[in-house]
C-alpha positions in Angstrom: -5.2 -10.8 -4.0 -1.4 -10.9 -4.8 0.1 -7.8 -5.1 3.5 -8.4 -6.7 5.5 -5.3 -7.6 9.3 -4.9 -9.7 11.2 -1.6 -9.0 15.0 -1.2 -8.6 13.8 0.8 -4.9 10.8 1.1 -3.4 8.6 1.3 -0.1 4.9 0.4 -0.5 2.1 0.4 1.1 -2.1 0.1 0.1 -5.1 1.4 1.5 -8.3 0.1 0.8 -11.6 2.0 2.0 -15.0 1.8 1.2 -16.2 5.4 2.4 -12.8 6.8 -0.2 -11.3 8.6 2.8 -7.5 8.4 3.0 -6.5 11.2 5.8 -9.2 9.4 8.9 -7.6 7.9 11.7 -9.9 5.1 10.8 -7.8 4.4 7.7 -4.6 5.8 8.7 -4.7 2.7 11.5 -6.1 -0.1 9.6 -6.0 0.2 6.0 -2.3 1.1 5.7 0.1 -1.8 5.0 3.6 -1.8 4.6 4.1 -4.1 1.4 8.0 -4.8 1.0 11.0 -3.1 0.0 13.3 -4.2 -2.6 16.8 -2.8 -3.7 18.9 -3.4 -6.4 16.1 -5.6 -8.7 16.3 -4.6 -13.1 12.8 -5.8 -12.7 13.5 -8.4 -15.6 14.9 -10.9 -12.1 12.5 -12.5 -9.9 13.2 -10.0 -7.1 9.7 -9.3 -6.0 7.8 -7.8 -2.8 4.2 -9.2 -2.6 1.8 -9.4 0.0 -1.7 -11.7 0.0 -4.8 -9.1 1.2 -7.0 -11.2 3.2 -10.6 -9.9 2.4 -12.5 -9.1 6.1 -15.4 -11.4 6.6 -17.6 -8.4 7.3 -16.6 -6.7 4.1 -19.2 -4.6 2.9 -20.3 -5.1 -0.8 -19.6 -1.7 -2.7 -17.3 0.3 -4.9 -13.9 0.3 -3.2 -10.4 1.8 -4.2 -6.9 -0.2 -3.8 -4.0 2.8 -3.7 -0.5 1.7 -4.3 2.3 4.3 -2.9 5.7 3.6 -4.4 8.2 6.0 -2.8 12.2 5.9 -2.8 12.8 5.5 1.0 11.2 5.2 4.3 11.6 8.0 5.1 9.2 9.4 2.2 5.9 7.1 4.5 5.8 10.3 6.5 3.4 12.1 3.6 1.3 9.8 4.9 1.1 11.2 7.9 -2.5 12.5 9.5 -4.2 15.3 7.2 -2.0 14.5 4.7 -3.8 14.2 1.2 -1.9 11.2 -1.5 
């Protein structure tokens, strides 16, 4: 899977899980990943942030969620602290 996002200023993380929980320690340590940072893009240029996501060999078949969070600055990442809901 390739995630490609265009924006003026962004910091993205994604959380993929089967148990639909975002706030537990397992998901915060294993599922939340930084995709990238793009500054000054018009959305019509070739600037992008991308990340290849490898599906684990032992992945369980079933429904799962992919969540993208776009924030205005890396300091906003604090909303993913343990116990937060997003």
